[in-house]
Structure formats: C-alpha cells, structure tokens
ROMIVO-893363 format. One line per field, with one value per residue: residue number from 1; x, y, z of N, C-alpha, C, CB in turn. Coordinates in steps of 0.001 Angstrom, whole numbers, plus 500000, padded with zeros to 6 digits. Atoms other than C-alpha are relative to their C-alpha. Glycine has a CB too. Example, Ala and Ser with C-alpha at 12.3 -4.5 7.8 and 13.67 -1.06 7.14 Angstrom:
! residues 2
k = (1 | 2)
nxx = (500890 | 499180)
nyy = (498810 | 498810)
nzz = (500000 | 499940)
caxx = (512300 | 513670)
cayy = (495500 | 498940)
cazz = (507800 | 507140)
cxx = (500900 | 499230)
cyy = (501200 | 501090)
czz = (500000 | 500730)
cbxx = (499008 | 500414)
cbyy = (500027 | 500462)
cbzz = (501246 | 498585)
END
This chain:
! residues 153
k = (1 | 2 | 3 | 4 | 5 | 6 | 7 | 8 | 9 | 10 | 11 | 12 | 13 | 14 | 15 | 16 | 17 | 18 | 19 | 20 | 21 | 22 | 23 | 24 | 25 | 26 | 27 | 28 | 29 | 30 | 31 | 32 | 33 | 34 | 35 | 36 | 37 | 38 | 39 | 40 | 41 | 42 | 43 | 44 | 45 | 46 | 47 | 48 | 49 | 50 | 51 | 52 | 53 | 54 | 55 | 56 | 57 | 58 | 59 | 60 | 61 | 62 | 63 | 64 | 65 | 66 | 67 | 68 | 69 | 70 | 71 | 72 | 73 | 74 | 75 | 76 | 77 | 78 | 79 | 80 | 81 | 82 | 83 | 84 | 85 | 86 | 87 | 88 | 89 | 90 | 91 | 92 | 93 | 94 | 95 | 96 | 97 | 98 | 99 | 100 | 101 | 102 | 103 | 104 | 105 | 106 | 107 | 108 | 109 | 110 | 111 | 112 | 113 | 114 | 115 | 116 | 117 | 118 | 119 | 120 | 121 | 122 | 123 | 124 | 125 | 126 | 127 | 128 | 129 | 130 | 131 | 132 | 133 | 134 | 135 | 136 | 137 | 138 | 139 | 140 | 141 | 142 | 143 | 144 | 145 | 146 | 147 | 148 | 149 | 150 | 151 | 152 | 153)
nxx = (499200 | 499785 | 498607 | 499952 | 498724 | 500157 | 499195 | 498646 | 499290 | 499742 | 499005 | 498713 | 499467 | 500580 | 500915 | 501100 | 500365 | 501453 | 500552 | 501341 | 501001 | 499590 | 500348 | 498924 | 500472 | 498920 | 500192 | 499368 | 500075 | 499833 | 500418 | 500983 | 500719 | 501274 | 500875 | 501195 | 499919 | 500226 | 499608 | 499212 | 499787 | 498597 | 499800 | 498739 | 500035 | 498717 | 499668 | 498751 | 499700 | 500072 | 499426 | 499645 | 501200 | 500571 | 501258 | 500723 | 500732 | 501293 | 500782 | 499617 | 499981 | 500749 | 500470 | 500489 | 500524 | 499355 | 500620 | 499055 | 500606 | 499539 | 498758 | 499372 | 498570 | 499798 | 500268 | 499586 | 501088 | 499598 | 501112 | 499648 | 500716 | 499828 | 499871 | 500155 | 499259 | 500935 | 499262 | 499939 | 501103 | 501197 | 499720 | 499113 | 498567 | 499215 | 498847 | 498851 | 499634 | 500727 | 499913 | 501264 | 500250 | 501116 | 500290 | 501326 | 500328 | 500285 | 499056 | 498623 | 499509 | 499774 | 498732 | 499747 | 498848 | 499708 | 499573 | 500212 | 500979 | 499687 | 501265 | 499909 | 501187 | 500995 | 500081 | 499477 | 500974 | 499831 | 498680 | 498984 | 500104 | 499467 | 498553 | 499348 | 500158 | 499379 | 498855 | 500462 | 500673 | 498968 | 499350 | 500941 | 500059 | 498745 | 500076 | 500958 | 499348 | 498835 | 500377 | 500217 | 498723 | 499253 | 500648 | 499821 | 501255)
nyy = (499324 | 498587 | 499587 | 498542 | 499362 | 498625 | 499717 | 499661 | 501250 | 500642 | 499201 | 500294 | 501233 | 501210 | 500793 | 500565 | 501339 | 500163 | 501244 | 499826 | 499882 | 498958 | 498613 | 499064 | 498652 | 499053 | 498661 | 498957 | 498652 | 499048 | 498622 | 499498 | 498755 | 500076 | 498858 | 500470 | 501397 | 500905 | 501394 | 500528 | 501443 | 500377 | 501355 | 500713 | 501039 | 500614 | 499863 | 500547 | 499526 | 500994 | 499417 | 498620 | 499187 | 500198 | 500748 | 500071 | 501237 | 499427 | 500906 | 499885 | 498578 | 499556 | 498615 | 499379 | 498642 | 499173 | 498674 | 498900 | 498763 | 498796 | 499465 | 499063 | 500264 | 501448 | 500795 | 501394 | 500958 | 501410 | 500861 | 501400 | 500693 | 501452 | 500707 | 501450 | 500795 | 500918 | 501000 | 499784 | 500721 | 499173 | 498701 | 499234 | 499889 | 501240 | 500002 | 499262 | 498735 | 498895 | 498682 | 499469 | 498599 | 499381 | 498821 | 499392 | 500078 | 498795 | 498939 | 500456 | 500312 | 501435 | 500462 | 501315 | 500669 | 501230 | 501259 | 499966 | 501021 | 501365 | 500730 | 501456 | 500706 | 500308 | 501436 | 500283 | 499977 | 501012 | 499800 | 500542 | 501462 | 500457 | 499775 | 501041 | 501279 | 499935 | 500906 | 501378 | 500172 | 500041 | 501299 | 500999 | 499837 | 500506 | 501457 | 500402 | 499938 | 500875 | 501407 | 500704 | 500180 | 501049 | 501276 | 500244 | 499794)
nzz = (499006 | 500267 | 499851 | 500094 | 500311 | 500462 | 501192 | 499557 | 499738 | 501282 | 500713 | 499373 | 500552 | 499407 | 500813 | 499231 | 500455 | 499977 | 500505 | 500556 | 498942 | 499062 | 500290 | 499680 | 499640 | 500266 | 499450 | 500813 | 499480 | 501101 | 499724 | 500963 | 499730 | 500732 | 499733 | 499292 | 499579 | 501125 | 499802 | 501102 | 500021 | 499927 | 500505 | 499779 | 501025 | 500346 | 501422 | 500510 | 501342 | 501073 | 501214 | 499718 | 499754 | 498678 | 500079 | 498724 | 499745 | 499599 | 499161 | 498589 | 499638 | 498824 | 500098 | 498768 | 500119 | 498990 | 499862 | 499795 | 499529 | 500696 | 499433 | 500941 | 499940 | 500077 | 498799 | 500164 | 499745 | 500011 | 500402 | 500226 | 501075 | 499894 | 501278 | 499804 | 500969 | 500653 | 500795 | 501451 | 500637 | 499862 | 500601 | 499135 | 500193 | 500002 | 499103 | 500522 | 499361 | 500624 | 499408 | 499489 | 500340 | 499294 | 500807 | 500031 | 501427 | 500776 | 499630 | 500178 | 498666 | 499813 | 499439 | 500584 | 499419 | 500735 | 499360 | 498552 | 499618 | 500414 | 499935 | 500100 | 499529 | 501025 | 500276 | 501341 | 501086 | 501033 | 500610 | 499089 | 500029 | 501282 | 499989 | 499206 | 500689 | 501320 | 500196 | 500076 | 501293 | 501039 | 499921 | 500513 | 501455 | 500562 | 499936 | 501029 | 501313 | 500027 | 499828 | 501286 | 500700 | 499298 | 500296 | 501430 | 500749)
caxx = (495402 | 495793 | 499319 | 500015 | 502775 | 503376 | 504712 | 507700 | 508636 | 508331 | 510360 | 513114 | 513469 | 511368 | 509675 | 506294 | 505554 | 501888 | 499920 | 496764 | 493868 | 495911 | 494936 | 497640 | 496755 | 498900 | 499202 | 499900 | 500540 | 500138 | 499707 | 496789 | 494996 | 491318 | 488936 | 486048 | 485520 | 485665 | 486116 | 488783 | 489402 | 492724 | 493951 | 496611 | 497478 | 500230 | 502080 | 504797 | 506523 | 505628 | 507718 | 508801 | 505210 | 503760 | 500944 | 498490 | 497089 | 493501 | 492054 | 493931 | 493375 | 492336 | 490270 | 489429 | 487333 | 489151 | 487380 | 489359 | 488422 | 488642 | 492125 | 493653 | 497157 | 498675 | 497528 | 498962 | 496457 | 497031 | 494847 | 494774 | 493800 | 493282 | 494397 | 493179 | 495433 | 493075 | 494244 | 495254 | 492535 | 489943 | 491448 | 493919 | 497665 | 500121 | 503001 | 506066 | 507569 | 505595 | 505732 | 503035 | 501541 | 499329 | 497514 | 494596 | 492865 | 492476 | 495343 | 499105 | 499432 | 501026 | 503761 | 505371 | 507714 | 509363 | 509788 | 508263 | 505560 | 506338 | 503207 | 502873 | 500211 | 498386 | 497049 | 498669 | 496824 | 496497 | 499656 | 501669 | 500395 | 501191 | 504656 | 505439 | 504156 | 505954 | 509258 | 507382 | 505240 | 508341 | 509956 | 506832 | 506656 | 510329 | 509812 | 506822 | 509044 | 512065 | 510307 | 509039 | 512575 | 514061 | 511549 | 512361 | 508905)
cayy = (494748 | 498520 | 499858 | 503537 | 505702 | 509288 | 510786 | 512135 | 508602 | 507266 | 510139 | 509219 | 505878 | 503489 | 500650 | 499444 | 495706 | 495092 | 491910 | 491626 | 492690 | 495201 | 498852 | 501506 | 504726 | 507583 | 510831 | 513901 | 517480 | 520409 | 524175 | 525946 | 529260 | 529451 | 532394 | 530301 | 526967 | 524073 | 520310 | 518650 | 515043 | 513459 | 510351 | 507811 | 505487 | 502917 | 503253 | 501719 | 502653 | 500655 | 501442 | 504688 | 505873 | 506348 | 503790 | 504336 | 501127 | 502412 | 499289 | 499992 | 503769 | 505277 | 508455 | 510851 | 513995 | 516786 | 519892 | 523120 | 526197 | 529640 | 531112 | 534194 | 533335 | 529884 | 527309 | 523817 | 520974 | 517319 | 514635 | 510862 | 508680 | 504909 | 502716 | 499085 | 496529 | 494718 | 491411 | 491520 | 488973 | 491552 | 494415 | 495474 | 495161 | 492331 | 491291 | 493511 | 496876 | 500050 | 503753 | 505821 | 509041 | 511233 | 513927 | 516295 | 515477 | 518175 | 520179 | 520046 | 519267 | 515852 | 513993 | 510936 | 508443 | 505683 | 502071 | 502514 | 499785 | 496059 | 494034 | 490269 | 487650 | 487427 | 483901 | 482163 | 482768 | 480579 | 482104 | 481172 | 477593 | 477221 | 478697 | 476152 | 473268 | 474395 | 472517 | 469257 | 469777 | 470425 | 467224 | 465149 | 466641 | 465843 | 462256 | 462019 | 462982 | 460869 | 457600 | 456810 | 457359 | 455045 | 452306 | 452616 | 453789)
cazz = (514469 | 514695 | 514155 | 514786 | 513350 | 512329 | 509129 | 511086 | 512172 | 508617 | 507174 | 509652 | 507846 | 509931 | 508048 | 509265 | 509006 | 508091 | 507559 | 505471 | 507697 | 509739 | 509959 | 509846 | 511689 | 510410 | 512389 | 510300 | 511238 | 508856 | 508861 | 507229 | 507021 | 506033 | 505756 | 507042 | 508778 | 506334 | 506101 | 503997 | 502987 | 503850 | 501977 | 502962 | 500085 | 499579 | 496277 | 494177 | 490967 | 487835 | 484769 | 486448 | 487067 | 490557 | 490954 | 493844 | 495371 | 495509 | 497179 | 500413 | 500517 | 503843 | 504060 | 506866 | 507061 | 508927 | 510213 | 509987 | 511990 | 510426 | 510927 | 509339 | 510518 | 509927 | 512479 | 513027 | 512863 | 513754 | 512181 | 511813 | 508884 | 509029 | 506126 | 506087 | 504372 | 501982 | 500376 | 496714 | 495848 | 496965 | 494968 | 497648 | 497952 | 497181 | 499430 | 499060 | 499967 | 499240 | 499831 | 501533 | 500227 | 502390 | 500462 | 500302 | 497004 | 494355 | 495858 | 495568 | 499300 | 499834 | 501685 | 500097 | 501760 | 499682 | 500868 | 504326 | 504284 | 504199 | 503418 | 503996 | 504658 | 501340 | 500760 | 497782 | 494534 | 491440 | 489950 | 493040 | 492925 | 489213 | 489725 | 492421 | 490237 | 487062 | 487645 | 488222 | 485103 | 482969 | 484225 | 483475 | 479956 | 479337 | 480502 | 478189 | 475239 | 476209 | 477172 | 473622 | 472244 | 474879 | 473997 | 470285 | 469204)
cxx = (500202 | 501452 | 500045 | 501409 | 499712 | 500859 | 501440 | 500830 | 500369 | 501054 | 501391 | 500560 | 499446 | 499119 | 498954 | 499627 | 498484 | 499617 | 498611 | 498996 | 500354 | 499464 | 501159 | 499379 | 501186 | 499616 | 500759 | 499795 | 500265 | 499521 | 499017 | 499522 | 498742 | 499126 | 498738 | 500184 | 499647 | 500392 | 500763 | 500048 | 501495 | 500106 | 501353 | 499952 | 501382 | 500258 | 501272 | 500220 | 499922 | 500438 | 500277 | 498827 | 499451 | 498619 | 499388 | 499283 | 498656 | 499231 | 500328 | 500079 | 499173 | 499585 | 499527 | 499493 | 500572 | 499347 | 501076 | 499232 | 500519 | 501241 | 500650 | 501522 | 500193 | 499869 | 500458 | 498853 | 500595 | 498753 | 500499 | 499162 | 500338 | 499999 | 499955 | 500738 | 499071 | 500803 | 499925 | 498829 | 498690 | 500229 | 500922 | 501443 | 500682 | 501115 | 501146 | 500258 | 499392 | 500341 | 498630 | 499895 | 498762 | 499739 | 498595 | 499624 | 499623 | 500808 | 501404 | 500647 | 500131 | 501347 | 500176 | 501276 | 500193 | 500344 | 499821 | 499004 | 500434 | 498749 | 500260 | 498651 | 498921 | 499941 | 500524 | 498871 | 500305 | 501370 | 501113 | 500006 | 500597 | 501515 | 500712 | 499900 | 500742 | 501213 | 499570 | 499312 | 501001 | 500680 | 499087 | 499901 | 501269 | 500021 | 499054 | 500603 | 501147 | 499621 | 499714 | 501299 | 500813 | 499420 | 500076 | 498725 | 500089)
cyy = (501448 | 500351 | 501503 | 500475 | 501445 | 500190 | 500325 | 498746 | 499318 | 500749 | 499701 | 498649 | 498720 | 499283 | 499393 | 498663 | 499853 | 498655 | 500300 | 499979 | 501055 | 501354 | 500873 | 501358 | 500950 | 501360 | 500986 | 501346 | 500948 | 501376 | 500440 | 501375 | 499940 | 501179 | 499617 | 498528 | 499099 | 498577 | 499540 | 498479 | 499755 | 498549 | 499471 | 498788 | 499383 | 500163 | 499228 | 500597 | 498831 | 500698 | 501493 | 500917 | 499655 | 499367 | 499905 | 498658 | 500415 | 499114 | 500087 | 501454 | 500238 | 501443 | 500479 | 501397 | 500817 | 501373 | 501030 | 501231 | 501167 | 500533 | 500906 | 499886 | 498479 | 499313 | 498572 | 499098 | 498597 | 499177 | 498572 | 499449 | 498515 | 499373 | 498502 | 499269 | 498910 | 498992 | 500296 | 499334 | 500790 | 501411 | 500874 | 499932 | 498630 | 500100 | 500761 | 501262 | 501149 | 501307 | 500406 | 501459 | 500451 | 501306 | 500523 | 500048 | 501358 | 501212 | 499482 | 499667 | 498491 | 499773 | 498569 | 499435 | 498679 | 498852 | 499977 | 498942 | 498647 | 499168 | 498502 | 499401 | 499752 | 498491 | 499729 | 499985 | 498911 | 500110 | 499441 | 498480 | 499460 | 500165 | 498919 | 498629 | 499937 | 499077 | 498534 | 499733 | 499905 | 498635 | 498893 | 500096 | 499468 | 498473 | 499462 | 500026 | 499000 | 498523 | 499306 | 499795 | 498871 | 498603 | 499657 | 500207 | 501185)
czz = (499546 | 500301 | 499787 | 499685 | 499633 | 498758 | 500386 | 500227 | 498689 | 499198 | 500559 | 499559 | 500598 | 498981 | 500917 | 499375 | 500155 | 499413 | 499471 | 501149 | 501032 | 499556 | 500461 | 500283 | 499879 | 500577 | 499123 | 500668 | 498839 | 500445 | 498926 | 500438 | 499146 | 500422 | 500746 | 500371 | 498815 | 500406 | 498771 | 500102 | 499982 | 499553 | 500455 | 499083 | 499820 | 498501 | 499693 | 498620 | 499036 | 498724 | 500192 | 500304 | 501381 | 499870 | 501397 | 500106 | 500606 | 500972 | 501480 | 500462 | 501261 | 499813 | 501362 | 499669 | 501162 | 499994 | 500307 | 500443 | 499171 | 500716 | 498974 | 500019 | 499979 | 501367 | 499705 | 500417 | 499968 | 499682 | 499859 | 498861 | 500119 | 498618 | 500275 | 498889 | 499479 | 499179 | 498501 | 499291 | 500068 | 499462 | 500826 | 499565 | 500084 | 501034 | 499344 | 500790 | 499197 | 500690 | 500513 | 499586 | 500767 | 499291 | 500240 | 498529 | 499413 | 500456 | 499702 | 501348 | 500151 | 500671 | 499535 | 500614 | 499271 | 500947 | 501511 | 500490 | 499463 | 500248 | 499858 | 500390 | 498976 | 499808 | 498591 | 498974 | 498983 | 499340 | 500862 | 499974 | 498708 | 499944 | 500796 | 499327 | 498672 | 499843 | 499867 | 498656 | 498856 | 499999 | 499450 | 498479 | 499340 | 500022 | 498934 | 498604 | 499899 | 500044 | 498671 | 499235 | 500630 | 499690 | 498501 | 499186 | 499093)
cbxx = (501363 | 499035 | 500949 | 499506 | 500756 | 500391 | 499389 | 499952 | 499146 | 498717 | 499677 | 499859 | 501445 | 499181 | 500757 | 498771 | 500773 | 499307 | 499966 | 499671 | 499819 | 501532 | 498656 | 501046 | 499384 | 500291 | 500481 | 499427 | 501013 | 499223 | 501228 | 498800 | 500881 | 499264 | 499631 | 498718 | 499050 | 500806 | 498759 | 501430 | 499299 | 500579 | 499898 | 500204 | 499493 | 500021 | 500164 | 499973 | 501393 | 498547 | 499056 | 500742 | 498911 | 499919 | 500229 | 498982 | 500809 | 499151 | 500202 | 501340 | 499463 | 500835 | 498862 | 501119 | 498417 | 501530 | 498911 | 500815 | 500292 | 498872 | 500972 | 499587 | 500651 | 501370 | 498464 | 501279 | 498835 | 500647 | 499362 | 499796 | 500389 | 498891 | 501326 | 498493 | 501296 | 498980 | 499447 | 501318 | 499817 | 499569 | 498729 | 499885 | 500594 | 500592 | 500433 | 499790 | 501556 | 498483 | 500535 | 499902 | 499810 | 500300 | 500183 | 499971 | 498862 | 498533 | 499849 | 500824 | 499061 | 499935 | 500033 | 500115 | 499819 | 501150 | 501439 | 499516 | 498589 | 501253 | 499025 | 501146 | 499420 | 500334 | 498535 | 500749 | 499984 | 498900 | 500246 | 499757 | 498526 | 499344 | 500325 | 499382 | 498546 | 500412 | 500978 | 499043 | 499034 | 501045 | 500396 | 498603 | 499794 | 501209 | 499544 | 498787 | 500519 | 500912 | 498782 | 499013 | 500812 | 499975 | 498536 | 500502 | 498831)
cbyy = (499273 | 500876 | 499245 | 500641 | 499256 | 501022 | 501167 | 500835 | 499061 | 499897 | 501519 | 500027 | 499999 | 500349 | 498892 | 500970 | 498884 | 501137 | 498893 | 498886 | 498676 | 500046 | 500418 | 500091 | 500037 | 500107 | 500083 | 500013 | 500223 | 499533 | 500964 | 499022 | 501294 | 498635 | 500673 | 500194 | 499724 | 500459 | 499088 | 500601 | 499328 | 500202 | 499968 | 499582 | 500574 | 498494 | 501490 | 498428 | 500673 | 499385 | 499785 | 500543 | 499761 | 501339 | 498572 | 501174 | 499013 | 500251 | 498604 | 499316 | 500869 | 499838 | 500127 | 500057 | 500014 | 500110 | 500000 | 500296 | 500223 | 501093 | 498856 | 501434 | 500648 | 499705 | 500046 | 499688 | 500147 | 499563 | 500492 | 499158 | 500572 | 499377 | 500395 | 499588 | 499389 | 500776 | 498592 | 499467 | 498634 | 500062 | 500724 | 499521 | 500951 | 499715 | 498547 | 500344 | 500152 | 499753 | 501027 | 499849 | 500195 | 500214 | 499686 | 501449 | 499020 | 500319 | 500415 | 501071 | 500580 | 499249 | 500110 | 500083 | 499779 | 500232 | 499740 | 501372 | 500360 | 499418 | 500489 | 499439 | 500738 | 500718 | 499482 | 498652 | 501371 | 500125 | 501475 | 500496 | 499549 | 500766 | 501379 | 499941 | 499728 | 501412 | 500140 | 499692 | 501157 | 501127 | 499695 | 500185 | 501480 | 500562 | 499545 | 500897 | 501414 | 500325 | 499897 | 500780 | 501309 | 500261 | 500039 | 498602 | 500180)
cbzz = (500215 | 500837 | 498989 | 501300 | 498840 | 501115 | 499199 | 501282 | 500872 | 499198 | 500116 | 501511 | 500159 | 501267 | 499201 | 500039 | 500810 | 499227 | 501103 | 498944 | 500683 | 500123 | 500701 | 498839 | 501461 | 498469 | 501489 | 498556 | 501173 | 498736 | 500054 | 499866 | 499678 | 500271 | 498714 | 499126 | 501210 | 498746 | 500262 | 500002 | 498771 | 501445 | 498462 | 501533 | 498666 | 500400 | 499608 | 499952 | 499943 | 499856 | 498803 | 498863 | 498892 | 500769 | 499396 | 500132 | 500964 | 498778 | 499542 | 500232 | 498837 | 501292 | 498959 | 501093 | 500006 | 499747 | 501116 | 498708 | 501501 | 499946 | 500423 | 500328 | 501283 | 499410 | 500407 | 500830 | 498940 | 501383 | 498671 | 501285 | 498570 | 500872 | 499257 | 500023 | 500632 | 499094 | 500274 | 499436 | 500659 | 501463 | 499768 | 501405 | 501034 | 498587 | 500351 | 498541 | 500104 | 500045 | 498986 | 501554 | 498447 | 501541 | 498534 | 500683 | 499784 | 500080 | 501525 | 499264 | 501084 | 498647 | 501582 | 498442 | 501536 | 499019 | 499684 | 500408 | 499478 | 500778 | 498899 | 500908 | 501094 | 498657 | 500153 | 499985 | 499318 | 498951 | 499748 | 501431 | 500140 | 498846 | 500582 | 501397 | 499768 | 499715 | 501166 | 501164 | 499747 | 500215 | 501453 | 500640 | 499634 | 500778 | 501392 | 500042 | 499732 | 501157 | 500899 | 499125 | 500016 | 501530 | 500456 | 499788 | 500942)
END
C-alpha cells in the first residue's frame, strides 16, 4: 500500500502507521540556488537511537533523483521520495517507533523528525518463538530437577 505524507505534516507531530510491505511517499520542499542545471540524490531513511548514537536503517532507505534547473536566486523545489518498508528478516526494519531523516548525501542538508513512524507486521522470528516458549521450558526443567528428589532418588 502507498501512504503519502509531507515533512510539514510529520514536523507537526503526526505519526504514520506503516506495515511491512507498505511504501511511504514523502513530499519535501526546499530552496536552492545553482549556477548550472544539475541532478541531486534525495534519501529518506528511518532511524532510531542506539546507545545515544543515530542509527540509520539502511535496508528501508528510499532514494530519488531530483533535477534542479540553473537558478541564480533561490528557487523553491518540491520533490518526492518513496521509502519501502522491508521486513527485518530481509535486512529491513523491525516493529517499533522510528524517526525519519530526509537528506541530500554528502551535504549538510537534512531534516530529521523523531518518533514519527510506527512500524508493525513483521512475521515472528526465531527469537520471538523462543521467548514465548521460555516459561514452559523453565517449568519443565524445574520439574526434571524436583521429581527425582520427590521420589527419593
């Protein structure tokens, strides 16, 4: 499913609910001045903080090529970038709440919004299955230790 939003909407505090397989189309608007016509790359990447460090979720990064006309005075340009939500098992994103950063690589131009994406729909992995079975395994192990003592062995 394609879900559209703009950076202005996300900055205003809206959270976007996404399920694995969805595509988020982000509209951005920026001003530029360029001596000659050029093409830039625009990235939209979910992120989270791990141990206080910004961690980009590269597997779900969206990219777009944007053509800029020559302009000696600042001109406003609107562009869109599509970001596909790839499952964690395929190197994408896990369920949870993430921020979104839209940037032009190799420049200091970026916009970052915390806690605006809510991801769900990842199939359970091996860790999830083991976590749900852990209480039962602990009980079976305890019974295995207690039963011989109860029988006097």
